[in-house]
N, C-alpha and C positions, 0 to 999 in steps of 0.2 A: 231429391237429387243430391243434396249435401250428404245425406245418410249413405247413399249408394257410393259416393266418392270416398267417404270415410271407410266404409266396409272394404272397398277395393284396395284402398291404401293399406289397411290392416292385413289384408290377404297377401298383398305384395311383400309387406315387411316380414310376415311369417314365412313366406316362400323363400325369401332371401336368407332368412335366419336358418332354415332347416334344409336347404338344398345345396349348401356349399360343399365343394370338394376341397379338402384341406391338403396343403402341400407340407409334407413332413421332411425336414432336413435331418439326415443321419450321417454320422461317420461310421464306416464299417469296422466291426469288432467281432473277433471270434466268439462263439457261444451266443452272443447277444444279437447281433445283426450283421449278416454277411450274405454274399451272393453264392449260391450253391453251384453245383456242376452244370445246372441248366440255366444259369444266369438269373435265377429267381431269388428274391429275398427270403432268408430263413433265419432261425434263431429265436431265442427266448423273447427278446423285445418285439420281434415281428409277431409272434403268437399272442403276446399281450396286446399289441396294437389292434390285431384282428378282433380279439375278445372285447376290447373297449369300444371299438367302432360298431360292433354288432349291437351294442346297447345304446347307440345314438342313431339319428336319422341321416348322418353325414357319410360322405365317401372320402377317400384319401388316395394320395399318390406319394411315393417316396423318391427323394433325390439324394444322391450320395455326395458328400463334401467333407473336408476336414473339419474337426470340431470347432476350431477357432473361426472358420468361415461360417459355420452354422450360427454362432452367436452374432456375428456381424450381419448375417442375412435376416435374422430375427429383428435386430435393431432397425434395419433399413426397411423392413416390411417385404423383403424379397421372398420369404417363406412364411407359413402360418404358425408352425409349431415344431417342437422337438420333444424328445422324451428323456427320462433319467437325468434330470437337471437339478442342480442345487439352487436353492433360493438365496439370493444375495441382494443387499440394498441397491447396489449399482445396476443390477439386472432389472429390478422393479421399476426403474425409470422408463424402460421400453418394453417390459414383458409382464404378462399375467401368469399366475401359477395356480395349479390345482391345490386344494387343501389336502386331499387324500394322496397317498403315495402311489406312484406308478410301479416302482420296483424297489426291493431291498437288496443291497449288495455292499459288502465291506471292501475296503481297500487295504493293501498290505505293502510293507516295505520288503522288497526282495534284494538280496545282495550277492556279490561275487564270493563264492566260498573261500577263495584264496585271500580275500580281503577282510575276512571276519574279524580279525584282530583289531581292525580300525574301528569297529563298532562295539567294542567291549563296554564303553561308557554310554552307549545310546540305548535308552529305554523308551523314549518318546520321540516324535518327529522333531520337536523343538531342540532336542539334544544335538541334532546335526549341526547346529550353529557352532558347536564347540569342538568339532573334529574336522580334520582335513580330508574330506571326501567329496566326490562328485555324484550327484543323484539325478537320474533322468526322470522327466515327467512329461505327460502329454501336454502339448501347447494348448492353452485356453481352458484346461481342466481345473475345476475347483472341487476338492475332495470332500470338504465339509464347510459349514458356514463360517467358522472362525479361521479357516486356512488363509484367507487374504491378510489377516492381521499378522500371521506368522511370516508372510512374505515381506512385511514391512521391516522386519529385522534384517538389516543389511548382511550380517554374517550368515544368516540362514539362506537368504535369497541368492547369495553368490555361490552356494553349493549346488544350486539347481540349474540343469541344462534342459532345454526344451526340445522335444521331438514331435513331429507332426503326425506320425503314424505309430500308434501304440502297439501295433502288431510286430514292430521291429525292436521292441524294448529289450528282449532277451538277447538278441543278436548284437545290440548296442553294447551290452556288457561283455560278451565274448570277444568283441573287437578291442576291448580295453578302453573304450571311450567314456565309461562311467563305472563307478564302484557299486552302484545299486540303482534301483528304480522303484517308482510307486506305480502300482498296478491293481486292477480289480482282483480280489482274491480268487474268484471263480476262473477268470481268464488266466491269471498267473499260474495257478496250480495246473490248469489244463495244458499250458505250454510246457511246464516241467515234466508232466506225465507223458506227453506225446513226442517229446524230442530228447533222446538220450544225452546229447551234448549239453542241453540246458540243465537237465537233472543232475548231471555230474558236476557242473560248475556253479550253479545258482541255488540258493536256499532262501526260503521265506523267513524273515526275521520276526516281525510282529504286525498285528493289525494296527492301522493308524486311525480307525474309526470305531466308535462304540455303537451299540444297537440303535440308539436314537439318531445318530448321524448317518446310519446306513440307508435310510429312506430317501428316495429321490422323487421329483415331481414331473408333471407334464408342464412345459413352458410354452407360452403363446406370444406372438407378436401383438402388441397393443395396436399397431397400425392396421392390423387385418382381422383381428378376432375380438368379439364383444364379450363383456363380462357375463351376459346371459348364456352365451355359447360355452363359456368355461364352466358354468354351473352344470350344464348338461354332461360335460365330460367328468366333472366331479361326482355326479350321481352315478355315472357308469362305472367309475373306479370303485366307489363304495360298494356297488352291487357285485362287481368282480371279486372283491376280497370277501364279502359276506357269503357269497355263493360257494366258496371253496374252489372256484375255478383257478384262481391265482396259484394255489398250492399244487393243483393238478398239472398246470403248465410248468411250474418250477421243477416238479419231480422229473419231468422229461429231460431236464438238462443237468441233472446231478450225476457226476462221474461215479 
């Protein structure tokens, strides 16, 4: 009888482990994750999510929210996971991360063409602390692991203004509310190529990330996801990259 109870207990544990539907919190971003004309999720990250989940026994659903709220929802356990996140010590207090990368993407500094002279001495992001400029950045975004240390520099931090919707970054510049902004290279170049007004007035200055910093992870809420489940996702990511499917998906979204 005891053996039967133990077997049933193990079966129930396995069922709970492998039958879960994961709630994914995402902020909408052009190219990566957005609602198409039919109201359906589309974009590179969505295709990658589909490819990852095909390699797991899990199901998923996506809910849309600003990035800063995604982080808070993970911390509170209101959602299970998000994608394309940077690993940070403070996030490790409430989150688990995959070892393998979810996506590779660089970030760039884009500036108002009419304000280029202000950036003559700016060769790295840290140099912004020494010039009188205003730079827009997505609220809650951490562009690479050492970026929080840069924010501890008061002179640098006072140059940054935060915006909740990075799809409005370029328009923010045209309205004269900032001299430049930090944006995904892929999205930023897409905006410039698709909007003549942006292309005429905004130029990419330089990448703020190197190749090692370009990788981002899947991030899970410790309150809702077990380390064993994270291992399953890690194996799925490894297979995704080794199979060549990651490159095939990426090729669909190259301008």
